[in-house]
Backbone bond lengths (Angstrom), bond angles and torsions (degrees), N, CA, C in turn:
res aa  C-N    CA-C-N  psi(-1)  N-CA   C-N-CA  omega(-1)  CA-C   N-CA-C  phi
1 M - - - 1.533 - - 1.590 109.73 -
2 P 1.295 116.99 123.91 1.430 124.74 179.30 1.504 110.00 -67.96
3 N 1.407 116.64 161.90 1.334 124.72 165.05 1.430 120.04 -87.23
4 L 1.335 125.14 155.38 1.564 118.70 172.64 1.441 109.81 -60.70
5 S 1.316 123.98 -20.85 1.445 118.12 -173.96 1.754 111.56 -86.53
6 D 1.312 109.05 -1.02 1.373 113.97 -176.24 1.682 117.45 -77.89
7 F 1.177 110.32 -7.38 1.460 118.30 -169.04 1.707 110.55 -103.32
8 K 1.277 117.09 148.83 1.447 118.29 176.65 1.551 116.72 -100.89
9 I 1.416 117.66 -16.49 1.300 120.08 -175.07 1.504 111.44 -145.30
10 L 1.305 123.36 136.53 1.408 122.50 170.67 1.560 114.11 -106.31
11 T 1.255 111.11 128.15 1.562 113.86 178.88 1.518 111.42 -106.47
12 F 1.205 118.63 130.46 1.522 120.25 -168.86 1.580 103.05 -115.34
13 D 1.360 108.95 144.40 1.576 120.54 148.53 1.520 104.74 -81.68
14 T 1.353 108.34 136.79 1.550 113.41 178.90 1.412 110.85 -91.29
15 Y 1.267 126.97 -50.60 1.475 125.97 -166.02 1.518 113.01 -90.30
16 G 1.403 109.90 111.64 1.326 120.45 -173.29 1.561 107.85 109.81
17 T 1.264 118.97 -25.29 1.540 126.33 178.35 1.459 113.30 -96.32
18 L 1.368 113.36 -50.51 1.457 118.87 -172.53 1.539 103.54 -114.49
19 I 1.286 119.30 -41.58 1.609 123.63 -178.79 1.506 106.72 -104.01
20 D 1.343 107.43 132.48 1.595 116.35 177.24 1.372 106.46 -75.84
21 W 1.261 120.76 81.37 1.392 125.56 -179.08 1.592 116.32 -70.34
22 E 1.345 111.32 -28.89 1.418 119.75 -179.90 1.537 110.33 -61.48
23 S 1.283 112.07 -48.00 1.463 117.52 174.45 1.548 112.84 -59.63
24 G 1.376 112.54 -46.83 1.398 113.25 179.56 1.414 117.46 -65.11
25 I 1.211 121.67 -36.24 1.550 134.31 178.33 1.482 103.56 -60.27
26 Y 1.340 113.26 -61.87 1.536 119.75 -178.96 1.514 114.28 -51.49
27 N 1.246 118.06 -47.52 1.516 120.88 179.19 1.407 111.03 -68.20
28 A 1.476 121.45 -37.15 1.397 120.52 173.39 1.483 116.57 -67.46
29 L 1.335 123.81 -20.95 1.364 129.53 179.36 1.575 113.47 -89.69
30 L 1.368 116.01 -7.78 1.434 116.89 -179.23 1.554 117.60 -51.65
31 P 1.372 116.19 -35.61 1.549 111.83 -179.52 1.513 110.51 -64.53
32 L 1.342 120.62 -28.07 1.417 120.37 171.78 1.528 117.58 -76.16
33 I 1.417 111.09 -45.85 1.445 117.66 -179.72 1.482 111.84 -58.71
34 E 1.377 118.67 -38.39 1.482 122.65 -179.41 1.524 115.56 -67.99
35 R 1.331 112.33 -9.43 1.577 115.40 -175.13 1.624 105.94 -115.94
36 T 1.304 114.12 9.24 1.416 118.66 -178.45 1.568 108.89 -97.88
37 D 1.227 125.21 138.19 1.426 130.08 175.51 1.481 112.53 -137.06
38 P 1.409 111.20 115.56 1.327 128.01 -3.23 1.560 118.33 -76.46
39 A 1.333 116.26 148.97 1.462 110.74 -176.89 1.488 118.63 -73.19
40 P 1.332 119.64 134.31 1.376 117.60 -179.12 1.527 111.60 -69.39
41 D 1.415 114.97 148.84 1.542 120.03 174.03 1.538 109.32 -73.27
42 R 1.247 108.77 171.16 1.510 113.76 -172.89 1.597 111.31 -54.96
43 N 1.340 116.90 -51.74 1.439 121.87 179.58 1.540 110.94 -58.02
44 Q 1.339 120.07 -45.22 1.455 119.50 179.81 1.617 109.61 -60.25
45 A 1.237 113.74 -41.19 1.460 116.98 -179.93 1.469 116.00 -65.76
46 L 1.387 113.96 -38.17 1.393 116.55 -178.16 1.605 109.71 -77.45
47 E 1.405 114.90 -31.03 1.522 116.24 174.56 1.497 111.81 -67.82
48 V 1.329 122.54 -26.23 1.477 127.54 -178.78 1.628 99.89 -76.54
49 F 1.176 119.08 -49.60 1.477 120.36 173.70 1.395 114.41 -45.67
50 G 1.355 113.94 -54.82 1.456 122.07 -173.84 1.545 113.46 -53.34
51 E 1.405 108.79 -47.72 1.347 117.54 -174.77 1.576 112.97 -68.05
52 E 1.406 117.12 -37.56 1.560 116.90 178.09 1.512 107.23 -80.48
53 E 1.215 123.75 -32.50 1.427 123.36 178.13 1.513 110.37 -59.87
54 T 1.255 117.66 -49.99 1.446 125.92 -175.90 1.533 106.49 -58.54
55 H 1.415 116.59 -51.04 1.404 124.16 178.07 1.549 112.37 -52.28
56 L 1.237 119.98 -45.93 1.396 125.94 176.17 1.511 111.76 -70.27
57 E 1.222 123.01 -38.15 1.469 120.06 177.18 1.445 111.10 -66.56
58 L 1.391 123.64 -35.38 1.343 128.87 174.15 1.492 116.32 -69.10
59 T 1.372 114.37 -39.80 1.557 112.09 -175.93 1.605 114.16 -96.37
60 Q 1.323 112.65 -17.86 1.440 115.58 174.93 1.491 118.54 -126.78
61 P 1.339 113.95 58.88 1.427 120.20 -163.38 1.698 112.37 -67.13
62 G 1.367 113.01 -13.42 1.475 117.06 177.37 1.607 113.24 -89.77
63 L 1.396 110.37 -3.09 1.460 108.12 178.61 1.486 111.95 -81.85
64 I 1.294 116.86 134.95 1.440 119.66 177.61 1.484 114.16 -67.87
65 Y 1.387 115.83 155.49 1.522 116.91 -159.44 1.586 109.79 -65.07
66 S 1.442 113.40 -40.20 1.408 114.73 -178.48 1.555 113.24 -59.49
67 S 1.339 115.24 -41.04 1.507 119.29 172.57 1.520 114.49 -65.19
68 L 1.237 114.90 -37.06 1.522 120.85 -179.86 1.434 109.88 -66.51
69 L 1.450 121.10 -38.76 1.301 120.22 175.50 1.638 113.73 -63.12
70 S 1.322 110.54 -38.98 1.574 113.65 175.66 1.469 113.46 -57.86
71 E 1.321 115.07 -41.59 1.567 122.38 176.90 1.539 103.50 -59.75
72 C 1.314 113.15 -53.44 1.562 115.12 -176.34 1.551 111.38 -55.56
73 Y 1.235 121.14 -34.20 1.389 122.08 -176.20 1.509 105.90 -67.76
74 H 1.357 119.16 -48.69 1.391 127.63 176.42 1.632 111.54 -52.52
75 A 1.279 110.49 -45.33 1.590 117.13 178.32 1.492 114.53 -61.03
76 I 1.343 110.57 -46.39 1.421 119.21 178.76 1.542 107.21 -62.56
77 A 1.309 125.40 -47.91 1.451 125.23 -179.10 1.480 108.88 -60.33
78 K 1.315 120.89 -45.04 1.433 118.89 178.47 1.455 112.03 -61.57
79 R 1.409 121.45 -35.59 1.419 121.75 179.33 1.485 112.66 -69.76
80 W 1.323 119.87 -24.63 1.433 124.37 175.81 1.455 114.72 -98.91
81 N 1.377 115.51 10.96 1.500 122.09 175.43 1.672 107.59 58.10
82 I 1.315 114.52 48.16 1.393 121.56 178.61 1.511 115.20 -119.36
83 E 1.256 122.79 136.57 1.318 120.27 178.84 1.563 109.21 -82.99
84 A 1.204 117.09 128.54 1.583 120.55 -175.86 1.569 110.94 -127.33
85 T 1.270 123.01 128.52 1.368 124.31 178.31 1.470 119.08 -81.89
86 N 1.262 122.03 151.79 1.478 126.25 178.45 1.477 107.51 -54.80
87 Y 1.328 125.14 -31.56 1.441 123.80 178.53 1.520 112.18 -68.82
88 E 1.274 116.15 -45.77 1.431 120.08 171.14 1.565 116.58 -51.33
89 A 1.334 109.67 -51.19 1.447 115.79 176.81 1.530 116.47 -56.72
90 R 1.380 112.78 -38.64 1.525 117.98 179.22 1.565 106.35 -66.45
91 I 1.306 119.01 -45.35 1.364 121.50 173.70 1.474 117.15 -50.70
92 F 1.246 113.33 -43.71 1.550 117.63 174.80 1.418 115.54 -67.96
93 G 1.452 113.08 -34.63 1.414 119.05 177.00 1.690 115.16 -60.03
94 Q 1.328 104.16 -32.65 1.426 115.94 -167.38 1.694 105.45 -97.60
95 S 1.352 119.44 8.54 1.401 118.77 -175.22 1.530 119.28 -79.36
96 V 1.365 113.14 -10.98 1.359 117.24 -170.19 1.628 110.93 -55.52
97 K 1.310 120.10 -33.28 1.375 120.79 -174.37 1.603 106.81 -79.22
98 H 1.166 118.63 -1.37 1.544 116.98 172.70 1.549 107.56 -102.64
99 W 1.283 121.68 -8.22 1.431 119.88 -177.58 1.659 108.81 -68.47
100 P 1.265 122.78 128.82 1.412 120.41 -170.04 1.556 109.18 -84.23
101 A 1.497 106.33 158.93 1.404 113.01 178.10 1.385 110.27 -84.22
102 F 1.420 126.40 148.02 1.503 124.53 170.79 1.492 100.33 -59.26
103 P 1.537 115.33 142.72 1.461 117.20 -176.04 1.544 112.01 -63.80
104 D 1.349 124.60 -24.13 1.523 118.21 -175.56 1.623 106.71 -90.95
105 S 1.335 124.11 -1.36 1.471 117.86 -173.74 1.455 112.94 -69.95
106 P 1.429 130.16 -41.89 1.390 128.44 -169.26 1.644 105.69 -65.23
107 A 1.317 111.13 -48.28 1.567 115.23 -177.25 1.515 112.10 -64.59
108 A 1.370 120.14 -41.65 1.329 118.62 -176.97 1.486 112.23 -69.90
109 L 1.400 115.12 -40.37 1.464 120.65 176.29 1.598 108.30 -52.51
110 Q 1.300 118.87 -42.08 1.431 118.30 -178.34 1.542 112.89 -74.03
111 K 1.252 118.44 -29.02 1.440 115.23 176.19 1.468 109.46 -75.23
112 L 1.377 120.79 -34.75 1.493 119.34 -174.60 1.650 105.90 -69.99
113 R 1.263 120.43 -30.89 1.417 125.90 -172.36 1.524 105.09 -64.42
114 Q 1.116 122.00 -17.42 1.553 128.64 -179.08 1.470 106.32 -70.81
115 H 1.364 118.63 -28.87 1.419 122.85 -172.75 1.568 117.23 -110.89
116 Y 1.410 113.77 -24.24 1.472 116.64 -173.66 1.552 101.93 -137.22
117 L 1.450 108.14 166.52 1.388 121.20 156.08 1.524 106.15 -71.80
118 M 1.479 111.93 155.72 1.440 109.68 -176.14 1.649 106.27 -140.75
119 A 1.346 108.81 130.23 1.440 116.38 -179.80 1.638 109.06 -137.12
120 T 1.239 111.46 157.41 1.563 112.81 172.18 1.645 108.70 -119.06
121 L 1.329 108.70 143.92 1.509 116.77 174.48 1.540 100.59 -118.81
122 T 1.312 115.33 106.25 1.396 122.27 -170.29 1.610 116.06 -121.41
123 N 1.301 123.29 151.68 1.301 125.13 -177.85 1.607 108.51 -87.92
124 C 1.292 120.38 5.12 1.451 129.72 -175.09 1.418 107.02 -84.85
125 D 1.399 116.38 168.70 1.399 120.82 173.43 1.509 107.69 -101.22
126 R 1.378 122.28 166.36 1.368 126.16 -171.56 1.553 114.71 -63.79
127 I 1.322 123.78 -41.70 1.310 123.78 -177.25 1.624 111.32 -73.75
128 S 1.240 115.95 -44.72 1.433 119.35 171.36 1.447 118.81 -54.53
129 Y 1.325 112.95 -35.12 1.493 118.82 -176.18 1.509 113.48 -73.64
130 M 1.367 117.92 -20.16 1.439 127.93 -176.46 1.754 101.48 -57.71
131 G 1.310 111.70 -48.41 1.502 116.91 -176.44 1.518 109.56 -59.49
132 S 1.336 114.65 -45.58 1.469 115.40 -179.77 1.549 112.10 -67.01
133 N 1.419 119.83 -35.69 1.412 121.32 176.53 1.469 109.26 -61.26
134 A 1.306 117.88 -39.98 1.573 114.83 -178.93 1.567 110.84 -66.44
135 R 1.259 122.66 -37.65 1.461 125.10 168.51 1.385 114.86 -55.26
136 L 1.407 120.20 -43.90 1.382 120.03 -179.70 1.488 118.75 -77.78
137 E 1.447 110.22 -1.22 1.535 116.11 179.21 1.615 112.66 44.82
138 F 1.260 111.79 53.97 1.602 109.33 -171.00 1.463 104.28 -154.92
139 E 1.462 115.01 139.83 1.289 124.58 174.84 1.505 116.35 -105.62
140 W 1.328 117.55 103.81 1.415 126.79 -178.77 1.493 111.90 -62.53
141 D 1.337 114.57 148.91 1.445 121.43 168.75 1.538 108.17 -71.00
142 S 1.273 117.43 -32.76 1.484 118.45 170.12 1.567 107.89 -164.42
143 I 1.265 107.32 153.48 1.491 119.88 -179.48 1.492 110.31 -121.58
144 Y 1.347 118.31 117.49 1.497 121.69 179.83 1.582 107.99 -115.74
145 T 1.366 110.81 118.96 1.471 119.16 -175.60 1.572 112.37 -103.89
146 A 1.301 114.00 164.64 1.332 122.43 170.20 1.518 111.46 -63.80
147 Q 1.285 118.24 -35.11 1.467 124.28 173.76 1.485 111.12 -60.25
148 D 1.284 118.14 -35.94 1.545 120.26 176.35 1.522 113.83 -73.70
149 A 1.281 111.40 -42.45 1.535 116.56 177.65 1.453 114.58 -73.08
150 G 1.351 119.60 -30.70 1.437 122.22 176.20 1.608 106.47 87.69
151 S 1.198 115.58 15.44 1.479 120.59 177.96 1.472 111.40 -151.69
152 Y 1.293 118.52 172.35 1.454 123.77 172.90 1.428 113.59 -117.18
153 K 1.457 116.87 141.58 1.535 117.84 169.21 1.366 110.86 -57.29
154 P 1.378 121.87 139.47 1.393 124.80 22.21 1.524 116.37 -99.86
155 A 1.411 115.42 30.22 1.495 119.27 173.02 1.517 107.77 -62.50
156 L 1.325 114.49 138.63 1.424 119.03 -179.08 1.586 108.04 -72.55
157 R 1.306 118.86 -19.49 1.454 121.66 175.24 1.449 112.99 -55.67
158 N 1.473 118.76 -40.98 1.424 117.29 175.98 1.488 116.63 -58.38
159 F 1.367 116.08 -36.09 1.548 120.22 176.33 1.453 114.02 -73.51
160 E 1.294 117.44 -36.73 1.483 125.08 170.52 1.498 111.07 -56.57
161 F 1.334 113.17 -47.06 1.534 117.17 173.90 1.457 111.25 -62.14
162 L 1.411 121.28 -40.31 1.307 120.08 176.38 1.521 117.48 -60.36
163 F 1.281 115.64 -48.03 1.522 120.93 175.89 1.539 112.43 -56.11
164 E 1.377 116.38 -44.22 1.469 115.04 179.95 1.414 110.68 -67.46
165 R 1.385 124.72 -37.50 1.484 124.97 -169.05 1.578 103.12 -79.69
166 V 1.211 118.72 -40.43 1.514 118.83 -179.81 1.540 110.04 -59.39
167 R 1.332 116.13 -45.76 1.484 125.67 176.94 1.548 107.43 -57.68
168 Q 1.193 117.33 -48.15 1.543 125.49 179.80 1.421 111.07 -63.69
169 D 1.324 119.89 -52.24 1.374 126.41 -172.35 1.549 116.22 -73.01
170 F 1.393 115.18 -38.08 1.377 118.82 -166.91 1.532 112.46 -138.12
171 G 1.412 118.60 7.46 1.450 119.27 177.20 1.581 113.13 59.71
172 I 1.333 111.55 34.77 1.443 117.69 -177.01 1.569 109.91 -110.14
173 L 1.234 117.62 135.89 1.475 125.27 -176.70 1.594 109.45 -89.50
174 P 1.310 116.03 156.78 1.479 121.93 -175.21 1.622 110.45 -52.83
175 Q 1.400 110.67 -43.57 1.533 114.44 -176.14 1.524 111.36 -67.19
176 E 1.345 115.10 -9.14 1.512 113.46 -176.15 1.589 109.37 -105.96
177 I 1.336 112.65 21.58 1.482 122.52 -177.93 1.578 106.25 -117.16
178 L 1.453 112.73 135.81 1.491 120.44 -174.28 1.564 94.25 -123.83
179 H 1.365 115.46 119.24 1.433 127.67 177.45 1.512 113.79 -95.03
180 V 1.402 114.29 120.15 1.415 116.84 -174.70 1.517 112.90 -124.92
181 A 1.499 109.86 121.45 1.482 116.97 -167.95 1.446 109.59 -151.24
182 Q 1.353 113.79 167.69 1.420 122.87 173.94 1.623 113.31 -100.86
183 S 1.353 111.94 -32.02 1.454 117.08 -172.36 1.479 110.90 -83.76
184 L 1.354 111.13 124.29 1.469 118.92 177.45 1.542 110.67 -74.99
185 T 1.235 119.40 -37.20 1.472 132.04 -172.06 1.628 100.83 -72.95
186 H 1.289 113.35 -62.50 1.443 115.01 -166.56 1.566 116.19 -84.20
187 D 1.289 109.13 -11.75 1.591 108.80 178.61 1.567 115.90 -128.29
188 M 1.327 114.53 -44.75 1.436 119.95 -169.37 1.580 107.93 -69.29
189 V 1.428 112.34 -43.21 1.484 112.69 -179.39 1.587 115.11 -67.68
190 P 1.360 111.94 -43.76 1.471 109.10 175.93 1.491 117.12 -73.20
191 A 1.279 120.72 -33.65 1.481 126.17 169.32 1.546 112.38 -52.03
192 T 1.332 109.29 -48.81 1.481 115.22 175.30 1.465 113.02 -57.04
193 K 1.388 119.42 -45.91 1.464 119.92 177.87 1.500 115.11 -56.77
194 M 1.389 109.58 -32.01 1.465 115.71 -168.87 1.568 107.64 -91.66
195 G 1.337 115.62 -1.82 1.594 118.04 169.19 1.473 104.04 88.96
196 M 1.261 122.87 17.36 1.578 122.75 -178.18 1.457 113.24 -81.04
197 N 1.260 121.16 149.58 1.545 126.81 163.48 1.509 107.61 -76.23
198 T 1.258 116.31 146.48 1.431 121.69 -175.65 1.474 114.36 -140.50
199 V 1.378 110.54 152.70 1.464 122.61 178.77 1.635 100.95 -120.08
200 W 1.387 122.55 123.16 1.380 123.60 170.48 1.585 110.71 -96.48
201 I 1.290 118.84 116.65 1.412 123.48 168.87 1.488 110.04 -84.16
202 N 1.318 121.33 92.70 1.413 124.07 -171.16 1.625 113.07 -77.77
203 R 1.296 108.28 71.58 1.546 111.68 -170.53 1.645 107.51 -70.65
204 R 1.141 121.22 -15.45 1.430 121.86 176.31 1.500 119.78 -99.35
205 H 1.388 113.78 22.70 1.391 119.37 179.25 1.577 110.52 -63.18
206 G 1.220 115.99 135.93 1.476 128.59 -178.41 1.522 112.40 79.22
207 Q 1.220 120.91 3.99 1.489 125.84 169.46 1.445 115.91 -101.60
208 E 1.349 114.41 151.83 1.411 117.50 -176.26 1.636 107.43 -88.72
209 G 1.301 112.93 163.39 1.386 117.97 178.19 1.615 119.73 65.94
210 F 1.306 114.69 -174.25 1.501 116.14 179.44 1.474 112.69 -115.00
211 G 1.341 119.90 11.70 1.395 123.68 162.69 1.521 106.82 68.88
212 A 1.392 118.74 -134.67 1.497 119.80 -178.15 1.392 114.09 -84.54
213 T 1.339 123.69 12.37 1.492 124.16 172.43 1.552 112.47 -122.39
214 I 1.186 115.11 128.73 1.498 125.16 178.11 1.432 108.77 -55.62
215 P 1.264 118.53 140.50 1.538 121.45 179.34 1.448 110.54 -63.90
216 P 1.449 114.75 151.83 1.375 117.19 177.73 1.493 119.63 -68.88
217 K 1.314 117.93 146.33 1.409 114.96 -178.84 1.607 107.35 -120.60
218 E 1.195 118.49 10.15 1.515 123.30 173.23 1.521 110.04 -131.87
219 P 1.362 113.76 159.77 1.360 117.43 -179.96 1.489 117.57 -62.78
220 Y 1.311 124.00 162.56 1.380 125.47 173.40 1.458 113.84 -157.03
221 N 1.250 116.90 162.87 1.502 120.27 179.88 1.522 114.04 -119.85
222 I 1.283 126.14 141.46 1.332 128.02 175.52 1.465 109.50 -126.32
223 D 1.365 120.47 129.35 1.441 122.92 -173.73 1.454 107.32 -96.36
224 W 1.312 120.91 -42.36 1.523 123.71 178.18 1.600 107.30 -126.38
225 E 1.353 120.63 145.32 1.451 122.93 170.51 1.436 110.27 -126.58
226 F 1.355 123.25 137.45 1.287 127.31 175.49 1.607 110.86 -136.15
227 P 1.323 121.61 148.26 1.476 117.48 -179.12 1.595 110.53 -79.75
228 S 1.323 118.81 -15.03 1.392 116.66 -175.97 1.533 109.36 -154.32
229 M 1.308 116.64 173.67 1.437 119.02 175.44 1.543 112.33 -71.53
230 K 1.300 116.40 -36.39 1.455 124.83 178.82 1.564 109.72 -55.50
231 D 1.357 116.91 -46.27 1.474 122.55 -179.76 1.515 103.75 -69.02
232 F 1.171 131.83 -44.40 1.428 134.33 -179.71 1.589 107.56 -60.45
233 A 1.258 122.74 -49.07 1.401 125.72 -179.39 1.461 110.17 -62.34
234 E 1.437 114.09 -43.44 1.523 118.92 178.13 1.562 117.01 -62.54
235 A 1.450 111.61 -30.49 1.486 120.18 -176.79 1.512 103.99 -74.73
236 V 1.350 121.57 -40.04 1.476 124.77 176.74 1.389 110.62 -62.42
237 E 1.336 117.18 -47.54 1.579 121.52 -175.55 1.659 107.59 -59.64
238 N 1.364 111.95 -37.93 1.467 112.96 -175.79 1.513 117.20 -82.48
239 K 1.340 114.43 -15.28 1.407 121.17 -177.61 1.515 114.96 -107.92
240 V 1.280 121.81 -27.91 1.514 130.22 -177.70 1.486 104.42 -69.79
């Protein structure tokens, strides 16, 4: 078992890990939810989103994330037998910039950057991510998006792209990368397949279900688990 101090770079999933995407998604879906009878509760709405988003990411991997979210909005509306306009769908597609950061994310990232290089491997697109980056108040050493990779996690192509870019950009080998994420399906499963060491930020501890992410269907490995970014950053500071 390696130590937290054995790695040169941390690669993060952003949404669900650093950005409270479930609150952002739910709030952006309210125009549909309020017209649904009976209205789904928060978990039900998030689970429907997770199913439709995953389907679109698999079947339309070349679609940039803002456009994929718009298609997702239409798919959810159809599922709930609600009429949705293209304008509403575009607003939902552009909602990423409004999704809030978890309160502990900015300070934790600043603490961690004292010990590692810092990068994100995100399913977002480049333009939408700019809004999230502003909320995180953080300057990454590198940002790797699904738009750059041409596919969406959990596709292994994204992690192969990550390995190649980290080697090119920093001269860092795969075994020197520690991947940090909340999503078991999008991150822990493929990271395990790629032989990566992982940190699970269990943001949904104490909550039922899987929220906006479909449950994992394949095995995965977790090397370290923390309930928050604050706890992870403190563990690094105590051990490095």
